[in-house]
C-alpha positions in Angstrom: -57.5 33.4 -2.9 -53.8 34.2 -1.8 -53.3 37.2 0.7 -52.3 39.5 -2.4 -55.5 39.2 -4.2 -57.6 39.3 -1.4 -55.8 42.6 -0.6 -56.7 44.0 -4.1 -60.0 42.8 -3.8 -60.7 44.6 -0.3 -58.9 47.8 -1.5 -61.1 48.2 -4.8 -64.6 47.7 -3.0 -63.3 50.1 -0.3 -62.4 52.4 -2.9 -65.5 52.3 -5.2 -67.9 52.5 -1.8 -65.8 55.7 -0.9 -66.8 57.5 -4.3 -68.1 60.7 -2.7 -72.0 61.9 -3.8 -70.5 64.3 -6.1 -68.4 62.2 -8.0 -70.3 58.9 -8.3 -70.9 59.6 -11.9 -67.3 59.0 -12.4 -67.0 55.8 -14.1 -64.3 53.5 -13.2 -61.9 52.0 -15.7 -63.3 48.5 -17.1 -60.6 46.5 -15.6 -61.4 48.0 -11.8 -65.2 47.5 -11.9 -66.6 45.4 -9.4 -69.4 42.6 -10.2 -72.8 44.3 -9.0 -76.0 42.3 -8.9 -78.1 45.1 -8.2 -76.2 48.1 -10.2 -77.0 50.0 -13.7 -78.8 47.2 -16.1 -77.5 49.1 -19.0 -74.7 51.4 -20.3 -75.6 54.5 -22.5 -79.0 56.4 -23.0 -82.2 54.6 -23.8 -83.0 54.8 -27.9 -86.6 53.3 -27.8 -89.7 55.3 -28.9 -90.8 55.6 -25.8 -87.4 57.4 -24.1 -87.2 59.6 -27.6 -90.7 60.9 -26.6 -89.5 61.8 -22.8 -86.8 63.6 -24.6 -88.3 65.4 -26.9 -91.1 66.8 -24.7 -88.5 68.7 -22.8 -90.8 70.9 -20.4 -93.2 69.8 -17.8 -94.9 70.7 -15.0 -95.2 69.0 -11.6 -98.1 68.9 -9.3 -97.8 68.4 -5.7 -101.4 68.2 -4.1 -102.1 66.5 -0.9 -103.8 67.0 2.6 -100.9 69.3 3.3 -102.7 72.1 1.2 -105.4 72.3 3.8 -103.0 73.7 6.8 -101.2 75.4 4.0 -98.2 76.0 6.4 -99.6 76.8 9.2 -100.4 74.3 12.5 -102.0 75.2 15.5 -101.4 79.2 15.1 -97.5 78.7 14.0 -96.5 79.3 10.4 -93.7 77.2 9.3 -91.2 78.2 6.6 -90.1 74.8 5.5 -91.8 73.3 2.5 -95.4 73.1 3.2 -95.6 69.2 2.2 -93.4 68.5 5.2 -95.5 70.5 7.9 -96.5 67.1 9.7 -92.6 66.6 10.5 -92.3 69.9 11.0 -94.6 70.4 13.3 -94.3 67.1 14.7 -97.9 65.9 14.1 -98.9 62.6 15.1 -100.1 60.4 12.0 -103.5 60.0 13.3 -104.1 63.5 14.0 -102.7 64.5 10.7 -105.2 62.0 8.9 -108.1 63.5 10.5 -107.5 66.4 7.6 -109.0 63.9 5.3 -112.6 65.1 6.9 -111.9 68.5 5.2 -110.9 67.1 1.9 -113.4 68.5 -0.3 -112.0 70.7 -3.3 -115.0 72.3 -4.7 -113.5 73.9 -7.3 -111.2 71.2 -8.5 -111.9 70.6 -12.2 -109.5 68.7 -14.0 -110.2 69.6 -17.3 -109.4 73.2 -16.5 -105.9 72.0 -14.8 -105.2 70.4 -18.3 -106.3 73.3 -20.5 -103.8 75.2 -18.2 -101.2 72.9 -18.7 -101.8 73.2 -22.4 -101.9 76.6 -22.8 -98.7 77.1 -20.7 -96.7 74.7 -23.7 -96.1 71.6 -21.2 -95.7 68.3 -23.0 -95.9 66.3 -19.5 -97.1 66.6 -16.1 -95.8 64.8 -12.9 -98.9 64.5 -10.8 -98.0 63.0 -6.8 -100.0 60.0 -6.8 -99.2 59.7 -2.8 -96.7 61.9 -0.8 -94.6 61.4 2.6 -97.8 61.6 4.3 -99.3 58.8 3.0 -102.5 60.1 1.6 -103.6 58.7 -1.7 -105.1 60.7 -4.5 -106.6 57.5 -5.9 -109.1 54.9 -4.1 -106.3 52.2 -3.0 -107.4 49.2 -1.5 -104.2 48.8 0.4 -104.9 51.7 3.0 -107.8 53.8 4.2 -106.0 57.0 3.7 -107.4 57.8 0.3 -109.8 60.1 -1.4 -112.7 57.3 -1.3 -112.5 58.2 2.4 -112.9 61.9 2.1 -116.3 64.0 1.7 -114.9 64.5 -2.0 -115.0 60.6 -2.6 -113.9 60.9 -6.2 -111.0 59.3 -8.0 -108.9 62.5 -8.4 -105.7 60.7 -10.0 -108.2 58.7 -12.9 -110.0 62.5 -13.5 -106.4 63.6 -13.7 -104.9 61.5 -16.1 -108.2 61.3 -18.5 -108.1 65.2 -18.6 -104.5 65.7 -19.4 -104.4 62.9 -22.1 -107.4 64.0 -23.7 -105.3 67.3 -24.1 -102.3 65.2 -25.9 -100.7 65.6 -22.6 -98.4 62.8 -21.0 -98.8 61.8 -17.4 -95.9 60.8 -15.1 -96.7 59.5 -11.6 -94.7 60.7 -8.5 -94.7 58.1 -5.9 -93.2 58.6 -2.2 -91.7 55.1 -0.9 -91.5 57.2 3.0 -94.9 56.8 4.2 -95.2 58.5 7.3 -98.5 56.8 8.0 -97.7 53.0 7.6 -96.7 51.5 11.1 -94.4 48.9 9.5 -91.9 52.0 7.6 -88.4 52.2 9.2 -86.0 54.6 8.7 -83.4 52.1 9.5 -83.2 48.3 10.2 -81.7 47.5 13.5 -83.5 44.2 14.6 -84.7 41.3 13.2 -88.2 42.6 14.2 -87.5 45.7 12.2 -86.4 43.7 9.2 -89.9 41.7 9.3 -91.6 44.8 9.3 -90.0 46.4 6.6 -90.6 43.4 4.5 -94.5 43.8 5.1 -94.1 47.4 4.2 -92.1 46.5 0.8 -94.5 44.5 0.0 -97.7 46.7 0.5 -95.6 49.3 -1.5 -95.3 46.7 -4.4 -98.9 46.3 -4.2 -99.7 49.9 -4.4 -97.4 50.2 -7.7 -99.2 47.5 -9.5 -102.5 49.1 -8.5 -101.5 52.1 -10.5 -99.9 50.4 -13.6 -102.9 48.5 -13.7 -105.6 51.4 -12.8 -103.8 53.8 -15.1 -102.0 52.1 -17.9 -101.3 55.1 -19.7 -98.9 56.7 -17.4 -95.5 57.1 -19.2 -93.2 57.2 -16.2 -92.9 56.7 -12.5 -90.9 59.4 -10.8 -89.7 58.0 -7.2 -88.9 60.0 -4.0 -88.4 59.5 -0.1 -85.8 56.3 -1.0 -82.8 58.4 0.7 -83.3 56.3 4.1 -80.8 53.7 5.1 -83.7 51.1 5.0 -84.2 51.9 1.4 -80.3 51.9 0.7 -79.7 48.2 2.3 -82.6 47.0 0.0 -81.1 47.9 -3.2 -82.7 44.5 -4.5 -85.8 45.7 -4.1 -85.2 49.0 -6.0 -83.8 46.7 -9.1 -87.4 44.5 -8.7 -89.4 47.5 -8.6 -87.9 49.0 -11.7 -88.2 45.6 -13.6 -91.9 44.9 -12.3 -93.0 48.1 -13.7 -91.2 47.9 -16.9 -92.7 44.3 -17.5 -96.3 45.6 -16.5 -95.9 48.8 -18.8 -93.4 48.4 -21.4 -91.6 51.6 -22.3 -92.2 53.2 -19.2 -89.4 55.5 -17.5 -88.0 55.5 -14.4 -85.9 57.8 -12.7 -82.6 57.6 -11.0 -83.9 58.6 -7.7 -85.5 55.0 -7.2 -82.7 53.2 -7.0 -79.6 51.9 -4.7 -77.1 49.1 -5.7 -75.3 46.3 -3.2 -73.7 48.9 -1.6 -76.5 51.5 -1.0 -75.2 54.0 -3.7 -78.0 56.2 -5.0 -78.2 57.4 -8.7 -75.2 56.3 -9.7 -73.8 52.7 -8.8 -70.4 52.0 -7.4 -68.8 51.7 -10.7 -70.2 55.0 -11.1 -73.1 54.2 -14.0 -76.5 55.6 -14.0 -79.3 53.7 -12.6 -82.6 54.1 -13.9 -83.2 55.6 -17.1 -82.4 59.6 -16.6 -80.7 61.2 -13.6 -83.2 62.8 -11.4 -80.8 64.6 -8.7 -81.2 67.9 -10.2 -83.8 69.8 -7.6 -83.9 73.4 -7.4 -80.4 73.7 -9.2 -78.7 73.1 -12.7 -75.8 71.9 -13.9 -72.7 74.4 -14.5 -73.0 74.8 -18.6 -69.3 75.3 -18.3 -67.8 72.6 -16.0 -70.5 70.0 -15.6 -70.8 68.9 -19.4 -70.1 65.3 -18.4 -74.7 65.3 -18.1 -74.7 65.6 -21.8 -73.7 62.0 -22.0 -77.0 60.9 -20.0 -80.6 61.7 -20.0 -81.5 64.1 -16.9 -84.4 66.3 -15.7 -84.6 68.8 -13.5 -87.2 70.3 -11.4 -87.9 73.8 -9.7 -90.2 75.6 -7.5 -91.4 79.1 -7.9 -90.8 80.3 -4.4 -87.7 78.6 -3.0 -88.3 75.3 -1.7 -92.1 75.6 -1.6 -93.7 72.2 -3.3 -97.2 71.9 -1.6 -99.3 75.1 -1.2 -98.3 77.2 1.3 -100.3 80.1 2.3 -97.7 82.9 2.9 -95.3 83.3 -0.6 -93.6 86.3 1.6 -91.5 83.9 3.4 -89.1 83.4 0.5 -87.8 84.6 -2.9 -90.4 84.2 -5.5 -88.8 83.7 -9.2 -90.1 86.2 -12.0 -91.5 84.3 -15.3 -88.0 85.3 -17.0 -86.1 83.7 -14.2 -88.1 80.7 -14.7 -87.7 80.9 -18.6 -84.0 81.0 -18.2 -83.9 78.0 -15.8 -86.2 76.1 -18.6 -83.6 77.1 -21.5 -80.4 76.1 -19.0 -81.9 72.9 -18.7 -82.6 72.1 -22.7 -79.2 73.5 -23.6 -77.7 70.7 -21.8 -79.5 67.8 -23.1 -81.8 67.9 -19.8 -85.8 68.4 -19.1 -87.2 70.9 -16.9 -90.1 70.1 -14.8 -92.0 73.7 -13.1 -93.6 73.2 -10.0 -97.1 74.3 -9.1 -99.0 73.6 -5.4 -102.9 73.7 -5.8 -104.8 75.3 -2.8 -107.1 73.1 -1.0 -110.3 74.6 -2.7 -108.5 72.5 -6.2 -107.9 76.0 -7.7 -104.4 77.8 -8.5 -103.4 80.8 -6.8 -103.4 83.8 -9.0 -99.5 84.1 -9.1 -99.6 80.8 -10.7 -102.2 81.3 -13.3 -100.1 84.3 -14.1 -97.0 82.6 -14.6 -98.3 79.8 -16.2 -99.9 82.1 -19.0 -96.8 84.2 -19.4 -94.8 81.1 -20.0 -97.0 80.1 -22.6 -97.1 83.1 -24.5 -93.2 82.8 -24.9 -93.4 79.3 -25.4 -96.2 79.8 -28.5 -93.4 82.1 -30.0 -90.6 80.2 -29.4 -91.0 76.8 -28.6 -89.4 75.5 -31.5 -86.1 76.2 -29.3 -87.3 73.8 -26.9 -89.1 70.5 -28.0 -87.3 67.7 -29.3 -83.8 69.6 -28.9 -80.6 69.0 -27.6 -77.1 70.0 -26.5 -75.4 72.1 -29.1 -71.8 71.6 -28.5 -70.7 75.1 -28.6 -68.9 76.9 -26.3 -71.1 79.0 -23.3 -71.5 82.5 -23.7 -72.5 85.0 -21.2 -75.3 86.4 -23.8 -77.5 83.2 -23.0 -77.9 79.5 -24.4 -77.7 77.4 -27.1 -80.1 74.5 -28.2 -79.9 72.4 -31.1 -82.2 70.4 -33.2 -80.7 68.3 -35.7 -78.5 70.8 -37.9 -80.5 73.9 -36.7 -78.7 76.0 -33.9 -80.8 78.1 -31.6 -79.2 81.2 -30.2 -81.5 82.1 -26.7 -80.6 85.9 -25.6 -81.6 86.5 -22.5 -78.8 89.1 -21.6 -77.9 91.8 -24.9 -74.6 93.4 -24.8 -74.0 96.8 -25.1 -71.8 96.4 -28.3 -74.9 95.0 -30.1 -72.9 92.0 -30.9 -73.5 88.3 -30.0 -70.2 86.4 -30.3 -70.5 83.0 -31.2 -67.6 80.2 -31.2 -68.4 77.3 -33.4 -66.7 73.9 -33.2 -63.7 73.8 -35.6 -65.8 71.7 -37.9 -68.5 74.2 -38.4 -69.3 77.3 -40.0 -72.0 80.0 -39.8 -73.8 80.8 -43.1 -76.2 83.2 -42.0 -78.6 83.9 -39.2 -82.0 85.3 -38.7 -84.8 85.7 -35.8 -87.1 82.7 -35.0 -89.8 85.2 -34.8 -90.3 87.6 -38.0 -87.7 85.6 -39.8 -85.5 89.1 -39.4 -82.4 88.8 -40.9 -79.6 89.8 -38.7 -75.5 90.5 -39.8 -72.9 87.7 -39.2 -69.1 88.6 -39.4 -66.3 86.5 -39.0 -64.0 87.4 -36.6 -61.2 84.8 -36.0 -61.3 81.2 -36.6 -64.5 79.7 -35.4 -65.4 82.6 -34.1 -68.3 85.1 -35.2 -70.1 88.2 -34.1 -73.9 88.2 -34.9 -75.4 91.3 -34.6 -79.0 91.7 -32.4 -81.8 92.5 -34.4 -82.6 96.0 -35.4 -86.0 95.8 -33.5 -85.7 93.8 -30.4 -89.0 92.3 -28.9 -88.6 93.4 -25.2 -88.1 89.8 -23.8 -85.9 87.0 -24.5 -85.6 86.3 -28.3 -84.1 83.4 -30.4 -81.9 83.7 -33.6 -81.9 80.6 -35.7 -78.2 80.0 -37.1 -77.7 78.5 -40.7 -74.4 76.4 -40.0 -72.3 74.2 -42.5 -69.4 71.7 -42.3 -66.3 73.6 -42.7 -64.3 72.6 -45.8 -60.7 71.9 -44.9 -58.4 74.7 -45.6 -54.8 74.3 -45.0 -53.8 78.2 -45.6 -55.9 79.4 -42.5 -55.7 83.1 -42.3 -56.1 83.4 -38.3 -52.4 82.7 -37.5 -52.1 81.9 -33.6 -50.1 83.8 -31.7 -46.6 82.7 -30.6 -46.5 82.8 -26.6 
């Protein structure tokens, strides 16, 4: 290789690795792409039945439950405001001391069927369950560690009960799994020596075994959502992340894997060094959402957001007054925001140590369920509509049906709708009650849709009847000359 070619190769590698985290979804021109052994295994969206079902579900719930529910954000008289499931880290509790909480694990109010019925009434189509969080405590009787429900006073296989109960209600089950494990002596945050490498390889074998155990014990699982994969030790072992994805897909054909698992040859996460999504859907939207005007690139791939009700509280925290708590309307708006951009939304709940949910979570679940019962048609199986965003709310689309989900009613009583050039509005009616509303064309590809005469006092949905616009050379709306 001559010096000129070598210089070009070095430049390309450095340039690619230097792409910032915010821009790593920007793909490189094909001629500039570099060979990767552990990058994306395909380009574009999956179109198989399992992925279509993931996409159609749209609304899910997250369950964060583990030993951290017992102290509930408080350790030795001090209340920590950070995420309750991170209490071991905040309070610097040694693992052997933390695992003594297993002696108190006996959730007497736990009822898997009640949990599943609550989710069904809320209108969710899938649930993500923390099989094991960073603390290392397993909700199933793993034979590869002592830190499981089997060695608690409760003894029962909680995960198995939940899988059956949710499946019986027609709800898909997804598994959250933390690769980072604070309880395991072989886990390393960084690989600094040969000894570290040997230990970490043992840890990766241990993790493989637990994942194979989960896939074998619970074959109806539809998805693995990985967490705790940001440390340098994982990023230096991109081969392993690619191996895990393939292993699980070989064991469970159709299973989906989130982007948070993956790292490529150079340690790039979510998107590889060529800008291609790794895994089946992007899972970087935690407690945030893409901008509906400037971030439309996400509509090109599958993605999922997850949100907490109190700010940054996933596991049970006894004191919700420490941070802002979202209202039902705020949660609903985030759900619709996600769906309007072709994404899924997962709403988090942190059960109490006794196995019950706090009253605020029950009320939220019930109120969301009431709205979804009336309006779920604009969520399930819906996607990005391709209409310019307006301040009154959001659009979703199902085939040729456009839904206007109205959160902010303007004083004018007129909802501005701007259509793509090839579409025109023929009529409009409310989703609930099929109440006809007036549509007036105001300019080229622009309309005023009147708010319904009788408003429900909550976010409402208008269905638009649209058709393809016939070509017309005599456009009556002449653009201004400036």
